C-alpha positions in Angstrom: -118.6 -149.1 -57.2 -116.3 -150.5 -54.5 -117.1 -154.1 -55.7 -116.3 -153.3 -59.3 -113.1 -151.5 -58.3 -112.1 -154.6 -56.3 -112.7 -156.8 -59.3 -110.8 -154.6 -61.5 -107.8 -154.5 -59.1 -107.9 -158.3 -58.9 -107.9 -158.7 -62.6 -104.9 -156.3 -62.9 -103.0 -158.2 -60.1 -103.9 -161.6 -61.7 -102.7 -160.4 -65.1 -99.5 -159.1 -63.6 -98.9 -162.4 -61.9 -99.4 -164.3 -65.1 -97.0 -161.9 -67.0 -94.4 -162.6 -64.3 -95.0 -166.4 -64.5 -94.8 -166.4 -68.3 -91.5 -164.3 -68.1 -90.1 -166.7 -65.6 -91.1 -169.7 -67.7 -89.4 -168.2 -70.7 -86.3 -167.4 -68.8 -86.1 -171.0 -67.4 -85.2 -172.4 -70.9 -81.5 -173.2 -70.5 -79.8 -172.8 -73.8 -76.2 -173.5 -74.7 -74.4 -170.2 -73.9 -73.2 -169.8 -77.5 -76.8 -170.3 -78.8 -78.1 -167.9 -76.2 -75.6 -165.3 -77.5 -77.0 -165.8 -81.0 -80.5 -165.2 -79.6 -79.5 -162.1 -77.8 -77.7 -160.6 -80.8 -80.5 -161.2 -83.1 -83.0 -159.6 -80.8 -80.9 -156.7 -79.8 -78.6 -155.9 -82.6 -80.0 -157.2 -85.9 -78.4 -155.8 -89.1 -81.1 -157.4 -91.4 -83.1 -154.2 -92.2 -80.0 -152.2 -92.9 -78.6 -154.8 -95.2 -82.0 -155.3 -96.9 -82.0 -151.5 -97.7 -78.5 -151.6 -99.0 -78.9 -154.7 -101.2 -82.6 -154.3 -102.3 -83.2 -150.6 -102.5 -79.6 -149.6 -103.2 -78.5 -152.3 -105.8 -81.9 -153.7 -106.7 -82.6 -156.8 -108.8 -79.6 -159.1 -109.6 -79.9 -160.6 -113.0 -76.9 -162.6 -114.1 -74.7 -160.8 -116.6 -75.8 -157.3 -115.3 -73.6 -154.7 -113.6 -76.1 -155.0 -110.7 -75.2 -158.6 -110.2 -71.5 -157.7 -110.0 -72.3 -155.0 -107.6 -74.2 -157.5 -105.4 -71.2 -159.8 -105.5 -68.9 -157.0 -104.4 -71.3 -155.8 -101.8 -71.6 -159.2 -100.1 -67.8 -159.8 -100.2 -67.2 -156.4 -98.7 -69.7 -157.0 -96.0 -68.1 -160.3 -95.0 -64.6 -158.7 -95.0 -65.9 -155.8 -92.8 -66.7 -158.5 -90.2 -63.2 -160.0 -90.4 -64.3 -162.9 -92.6 -62.1 -164.0 -95.5 -64.2 -163.5 -98.8 -63.6 -163.5 -102.5 -65.4 -163.9 -105.8 -65.1 -167.2 -107.5 -65.8 -167.2 -111.3 -67.7 -170.1 -112.6 -68.5 -168.8 -116.1 -69.6 -165.9 -118.2 -73.0 -164.6 -119.4 -74.4 -162.1 -121.9 -74.1 -158.7 -120.6 -77.2 -156.5 -120.3 -78.5 -153.6 -118.2 -82.1 -152.5 -117.8 -82.9 -149.0 -118.8 -86.1 -146.9 -118.6 -89.2 -148.4 -120.3 -92.2 -146.3 -121.4 -95.2 -147.9 -123.1 -98.1 -145.6 -123.9 -101.3 -146.0 -125.7 -101.5 -143.1 -128.3 -104.6 -144.2 -130.3 -107.7 -144.2 -130.0 -107.0 -142.4 -126.7 -104.0 -141.5 -124.6 -102.9 -143.6 -121.6 -99.6 -144.6 -120.0 -99.5 -148.4 -119.8 -98.0 -150.5 -116.9 -95.3 -152.5 -118.7 -91.9 -154.1 -118.0 -89.3 -155.0 -120.6 -88.3 -158.6 -120.3 -84.7 -159.6 -119.2 -82.2 -159.4 -122.0 -84.7 -157.8 -124.4 -83.2 -155.6 -127.2 -83.8 -151.9 -126.9 -85.8 -149.7 -129.2 -82.9 -147.3 -129.7 -85.6 -144.7 -130.3 -89.2 -144.8 -129.5 -91.3 -147.1 -131.8 -94.9 -146.4 -132.6 -97.0 -149.2 -134.1 -100.5 -150.8 -134.4 -101.3 -153.6 -132.0 -102.6 -156.8 -133.4 -103.8 -160.1 -131.8 -103.2 -163.7 -132.9 -105.4 -164.6 -135.9 -108.2 -167.1 -135.7 -106.8 -169.9 -137.8 -107.1 -173.6 -137.8 -103.8 -174.8 -139.1 -100.1 -174.0 -139.2 -100.4 -173.3 -143.0 -103.0 -170.6 -142.4 -101.0 -169.1 -139.6 -97.8 -169.0 -141.6 -99.7 -167.2 -144.4 -100.8 -164.6 -141.8 -97.4 -164.0 -140.4 -96.4 -161.5 -143.1 -99.2 -159.2 -142.0 -97.4 -158.8 -138.6 -94.7 -156.8 -140.2 -94.4 -153.4 -138.6 -97.0 -154.4 -135.9 -96.7 -155.1 -132.2 -98.2 -158.5 -131.5 -100.1 -159.5 -128.4 -98.8 -163.0 -127.9 -100.3 -164.1 -124.6 -103.7 -165.5 -123.7 -106.4 -163.0 -123.1 -107.8 -163.2 -119.6 -111.5 -162.2 -119.5 -111.7 -161.9 -115.7 -108.8 -160.3 -113.7 -110.0 -161.5 -110.3 -108.2 -164.2 -108.3 -109.8 -167.6 -107.8 -110.0 -166.9 -104.1 -112.0 -163.7 -104.5 -114.4 -165.3 -106.9 -114.9 -168.2 -104.5 -115.4 -165.8 -101.7 -118.2 -163.7 -103.3 -119.8 -165.7 -106.1 -122.6 -168.1 -105.6 -121.6 -171.8 -105.9 -123.3 -172.0 -109.3 -121.5 -168.8 -110.6 -118.2 -170.0 -109.1 -118.4 -173.3 -110.9 -119.4 -171.6 -114.1 -116.5 -169.1 -114.1 -114.1 -171.8 -113.0 -115.1 -174.0 -116.0 -114.9 -171.0 -118.3 -111.4 -170.2 -117.2 -110.2 -173.8 -117.5 -111.7 -174.1 -121.0 -110.1 -170.8 -122.1 -106.7 -172.0 -120.9 -107.2 -175.3 -122.8 -108.4 -173.6 -125.9 -105.3 -171.3 -126.0 -102.9 -174.3 -125.4 -104.7 -176.2 -128.2 -104.4 -173.1 -130.5 -100.6 -172.8 -129.9 -100.2 -176.5 -130.6 -102.3 -176.2 -133.8 -100.2 -173.4 -135.3 -97.1 -175.4 -134.5 -95.1 -173.1 -132.3 -94.1 -172.7 -128.7 -93.0 -169.9 -126.3 -89.5 -169.8 -127.9 -90.2 -170.4 -131.6 -93.2 -168.1 -131.8 -91.4 -164.9 -130.9 -88.6 -166.0 -133.3 -91.2 -166.3 -136.1 -92.6 -162.8 -135.4 -89.2 -161.4 -135.4 -88.4 -163.0 -138.7 -91.6 -161.7 -140.1 -90.6 -158.1 -139.3 -92.8 -157.4 -136.2 -92.0 -154.2 -134.4 -92.3 -155.8 -131.0 -93.9 -158.5 -128.9 -96.1 -158.0 -125.9 -97.2 -160.7 -123.4 -99.0 -160.7 -120.1 -97.8 -163.4 -117.8 -100.4 -163.1 -115.1 -100.1 -165.1 -111.9 -103.7 -165.1 -111.0 -103.1 -162.5 -108.2 -104.3 -158.9 -108.6 -101.8 -156.8 -110.7 -99.0 -159.4 -110.4 -97.1 -160.7 -113.4 -94.1 -162.9 -113.7 -91.0 -161.6 -115.5 -88.6 -163.9 -117.3 -86.3 -163.5 -120.3 -87.0 -162.2 -123.8 -86.9 -164.7 -126.7 -86.0 -162.1 -129.3 -82.7 -160.8 -130.6 -83.5 -157.5 -132.4 -87.0 -156.4 -131.4 -88.3 -155.5 -127.9 -90.3 -158.0 -126.0 -92.1 -156.7 -122.9 -94.8 -157.6 -120.4 -98.0 -155.6 -120.0 -100.1 -155.8 -116.8 -103.3 -157.8 -117.1 -105.6 -154.8 -117.0 -103.8 -152.8 -119.8 -103.1 -155.9 -121.8 -106.8 -156.8 -121.8 -107.8 -153.3 -122.9 -105.4 -153.5 -125.8 -106.7 -156.9 -126.8 -110.3 -155.9 -126.8 -109.6 -152.8 -128.8 -107.7 -154.8 -131.4 -110.4 -157.5 -131.5 -113.1 -154.9 -132.0 -111.3 -153.3 -134.9 -110.2 -150.1 -133.2 -106.7 -150.5 -134.5 -105.0 -149.3 -131.2 -101.4 -147.9 -131.5 -98.8 -147.8 -128.8 -95.5 -146.2 -128.5 -92.6 -148.1 -126.9 -89.4 -146.6 -125.7 -87.2 -149.2 -124.1 -83.6 -148.0 -123.3 -81.9 -151.2 -122.1 -78.2 -151.7 -123.0 -76.5 -154.8 -124.5 -73.1 -155.0 -122.8 -70.0 -157.1 -123.4 -69.9 -160.7 -122.1 -69.8 -160.5 -118.3 -68.0 -162.8 -115.9 -70.3 -164.8 -113.5 -69.3 -165.1 -109.9 -70.2 -166.8 -106.6 -69.5 -164.8 -103.4 -67.6 -167.2 -101.0 -66.8 -166.4 -97.4 -64.9 -168.6 -94.9 -64.3 -168.8 -91.2 -61.4 -171.2 -90.9 -61.9 -174.2 -88.7 -59.5 -174.5 -85.7 -59.5 -178.3 -85.2 -60.8 -179.7 -88.6 -60.1 -177.0 -91.2 -60.6 -179.5 -94.0 -64.2 -180.3 -93.0 -66.9 -177.8 -93.9 -70.3 -176.5 -92.9 -71.8 -174.6 -95.8 -74.4 -171.9 -95.6 -76.1 -171.6 -98.9 -78.4 -169.1 -100.7 -78.5 -167.8 -104.3 -77.7 -164.1 -104.7 -79.1 -163.6 -108.2 -82.7 -162.9 -109.1 -84.9 -162.2 -112.0 -85.4 -158.4 -112.4 -89.1 -157.7 -112.6 -88.8 -156.3 -109.1 -86.1 -156.3 -106.4 -85.7 -160.0 -105.8 -86.6 -159.5 -102.2 -88.0 -162.9 -101.3 -86.2 -164.8 -104.2 -83.7 -164.7 -102.8 -82.8 -161.6 -101.0 -84.2 -163.1 -97.8 -82.0 -166.2 -98.1 -79.0 -164.0 -98.8 -79.7 -161.8 -95.8 -80.2 -164.7 -93.5 -76.9 -166.3 -94.5 -75.0 -163.0 -94.2 -76.5 -162.2 -90.8 -75.7 -165.8 -89.6 -72.1 -165.3 -90.7 -71.8 -162.1 -88.9 -73.1 -163.6 -85.7 -71.0 -166.7 -86.0 -67.9 -164.6 -86.5 -68.7 -162.4 -83.4 -69.6 -165.3 -81.0 -68.1 -168.4 -82.4 -64.9 -167.0 -84.1 -62.9 -170.3 -83.8 -65.2 -173.0 -85.1 -64.0 -176.6 -85.0 -64.8 -177.0 -88.8 -64.5 -174.4 -91.4 -67.8 -172.5 -92.0 -68.3 -171.4 -95.5 -71.0 -169.1 -96.9 -71.8 -169.6 -100.6 -73.9 -166.9 -102.2 -74.5 -168.3 -105.7 -74.9 -166.7 -109.1 -77.2 -167.8 -111.9 -79.4 -170.1 -109.8 -82.3 -168.9 -111.9 -80.9 -170.3 -115.0 -80.3 -173.8 -113.6 -78.4 -173.8 -110.3 -75.3 -172.8 -112.3 -73.3 -171.1 -109.5 -73.7 -174.0 -107.0 -73.1 -176.6 -109.6 -70.0 -174.8 -110.6 -68.8 -174.7 -107.0 -69.3 -178.4 -106.7 -67.5 -179.1 -109.9 -64.6 -176.7 -109.2 -64.0 -177.5 -105.5 -63.7 -181.3 -105.1 -61.5 -181.1 -102.0 -64.1 -179.0 -100.2 -66.9 -181.2 -101.4 -65.1 -184.3 -100.1 -65.1 -182.7 -96.6 -68.5 -181.3 -96.3 -70.3 -182.0 -93.0 -73.6 -180.4 -94.1 -75.1 -177.8 -96.3 -78.0 -175.6 -95.1 -79.8 -173.8 -98.0 -82.6 -171.2 -97.8 -84.5 -170.2 -100.9 -88.3 -169.9 -100.6 -89.3 -166.7 -99.2 -89.6 -164.6 -96.1 -91.3 -167.1 -93.8 -90.0 -168.9 -90.8 -88.5 -172.3 -91.4 -91.2 -175.0 -90.9 -89.6 -178.1 -92.6 -86.3 -179.8 -92.9 -86.3 -183.0 -95.0 -83.6 -185.6 -94.7 -83.0 -185.5 -98.5 -82.7 -189.2 -98.7 -79.7 -189.6 -96.4 -80.3 -192.7 -94.2 -78.9 -191.4 -91.0 -80.0 -187.8 -91.3 -82.5 -188.1 -88.6 -79.9 -188.7 -86.0 -77.6 -185.8 -86.6 -80.2 -183.2 -87.7 -82.1 -184.2 -84.5 -79.1 -183.6 -82.4 -78.3 -180.3 -83.9 -82.0 -179.0 -83.9 -82.3 -180.0 -80.3 -80.0 -177.1 -79.3 -82.3 -174.4 -80.9 -84.7 -172.4 -78.7 -88.0 -174.2 -78.2 -90.1 -171.6 -80.0 -87.8 -172.0 -83.1 -87.6 -175.8 -83.2 -91.3 -176.4 -82.3 -92.2 -174.8 -85.6 -90.4 -177.4 -87.6 -91.8 -180.7 -89.0 -89.3 -183.1 -90.6 -89.4 -186.0 -93.1 -86.7 -188.6 -92.7 -85.0 -189.9 -94.6 -87.1 -188.0 -97.2 -86.3 -188.0 -100.9 -83.3 -186.3 -102.6 -84.0 -182.8 -104.1 -83.8 -183.0 -107.8 -83.1 -179.4 -108.8 -85.5 -176.9 -107.2 -82.8 -175.0 -105.4 -79.0 -175.1 -104.7 -79.0 -177.8 -102.0 -79.8 -180.2 -104.9 -76.4 -179.5 -106.4 -74.8 -180.9 -103.3 -77.3 -183.8 -102.8 -76.6 -185.0 -106.3 -73.0 -185.2 -105.5 -73.8 -187.4 -102.4 -73.3 -184.4 -100.0 -75.8 -183.9 -97.1 -77.5 -180.8 -98.3 -80.7 -179.6 -96.5 -83.3 -177.2 -97.5 -84.5 -174.9 -94.8 -88.1 -174.7 -96.2 -90.1 -171.7 -95.1 -93.7 -171.0 -94.5 -94.6 -169.5 -97.9 -96.4 -166.2 -97.1 -98.0 -166.3 -100.5 -94.5 -166.9 -102.1 -95.4 -168.9 -105.2 -98.5 -167.0 -106.1 -97.5 -163.4 -105.2 -93.7 -162.8 -105.0 -91.9 -165.7 -106.9 -90.4 -164.1 -110.0 -93.0 -161.4 -110.0 -93.3 -157.6 -110.3 -94.2 -157.6 -106.6 -91.1 -159.2 -105.1 -90.1 -156.1 -103.2 -88.6 -155.0 -99.9 -92.0 -154.4 -98.2 -92.8 -158.1 -98.6 -90.1 -159.1 -96.1 -91.3 -160.1 -92.6 -88.1 -159.4 -90.6 -89.3 -161.1 -87.4 -89.5 -164.3 -89.5 -86.0 -163.8 -90.8 -84.7 -163.3 -87.2 -86.2 -166.7 -86.4 -84.3 -168.2 -89.4 -81.0 -166.6 -88.4 -81.1 -168.1 -84.9 -82.0 -171.5 -86.4 -79.2 -171.4 -89.1 -76.6 -170.1 -86.7 -77.5 -172.9 -84.2 -77.4 -175.6 -86.9 -74.1 -174.4 -88.1 -72.6 -174.2 -84.6 -73.8 -177.7 -83.7 -72.7 -179.2 -87.0 -69.3 -177.7 -86.5 -69.0 -178.9 -83.0 -70.3 -182.5 -83.7 -67.5 -185.0 -82.9 -68.8 -187.3 -85.7 -68.5 -186.7 -89.4 -72.0 -187.1 -91.0 -72.9 -190.3 -92.7 -73.5 -190.1 -96.5 -75.2 -193.4 -96.7 -78.3 -193.2 -99.0 -81.7 -194.6 -98.4 -83.0 -197.5 -100.4 -84.9 -195.7 -103.1 -88.6 -196.6 -103.6 -90.3 -197.6 -106.8 -92.0 -195.0 -109.0 -95.5 -195.2 -110.3 -94.4 -197.6 -113.0 -92.7 -200.0 -110.6 -89.1 -199.0 -111.5 -86.6 -198.1 -108.8 -86.3 -194.3 -108.5 -82.8 -193.1 -109.2 -80.7 -190.8 -107.1 -80.3 -187.4 -109.0 -77.3 -187.3 -111.2 -74.6 -184.6 -111.0 -75.2 -182.1 -113.7 -72.7 -179.8 -115.2 -73.4 -176.1 -114.9 -74.1 -173.9 -117.8 -71.0 -171.8 -117.8 -72.1 -169.5 -120.7 -75.4 -168.0 -121.9 -74.6 -169.7 -125.3 -75.7 -172.9 -123.6 -78.9 -171.5 -122.2 
């Protein structure tokens, strides 16, 4: 007993010593005092969760052209102003006005069941509930046969998407199936995908023209199921119809309806979709500025798109980027109120329709663009930043390296970089600046299942945010902005020698593209 007690006490003492050593080691990291203040503020006074509640739970999804998008513009501008930051809304265009309403889709025959369904963005409403038989695409072998069948879709609700026989993810199948079964199911899934693609090609339509054909034929509605391959997770984009409702049904319910129709049960569903078509709406970017004290005509830009699709809350695409940039601006104003260069935050609209907000800003603000020191953009989920590419700028390694060196070790050690890298061609808003020859950098995050699970899906909600990861990114972004502002040198815009493509031709630098300033161009 005595010997065991001694060993226990020794272990406790040793653990306490190690804790003290670790704490001392951590405290020995000497950061720039301003950077240290950023770290302390993030750790002790973060506003991220409160802002996430206000933006995501309070306002919700932010589809361009909706009252919710305008509310988000006003919310972010008001937040910036509350911190003493000059802020305004800059219009870059207009978009068709629309607002989501309640959507109820119910199976009413041959049995009763409420279905899990989401009206697509900009879909027409039903005005009053519509009840109709559900039909599937016919088994035909030519466009002529299909066009003859089209008239039979009149008054029906058409299931337009591919039927998924198995609703389990590839990962789960691989985990539990034998190798033989896994290969069999994988081959069947790939063949089914190919067969459906070949079918659509055979009938001579695509995802845009097929809904138009059903609408013209007098269909009562169109249902799809845009399954991601993850359990109960569908992607929600825009409707392709002008007068009849178009909606997405979760995989499980869609499959049930498909099988009923295929077996001749003649299922009927009732659809009540109460969205509103509104007048043409102005489209805005939210712009905030902390004026530079020494070089006010040179700029560091913090970039994130504010808009989202509206199948969920747009939490990780791009609520997390928006929150990161807002919190960074709050902290910079508090601890670095007189930057050498002007610090701008741009929260862009209509990114989802083709980087329209950021492209509009580049086109409409040539004097700012001429003086941009750097752009830092975040737009791929809740994870900590793990990659910063040089985006094809020849000397980017030198200045990014200097700026990143000031960040806390545990932040910068996570990051791998590619220099000079290749210029971004359009995946997110930094590409709008890169195309114009401006050093714009993507703060690329660890994805946390972003592309499969939350990107444009029905599951992109508040609970998917990992706030500790966002805190990491705020510290990083604030540090980069501070260092870029303080740097005595203006960044070089010299571009790399572009490599040859697969065909031996020299790869071209991305061209500046005009924004779509109206939904008529979309």
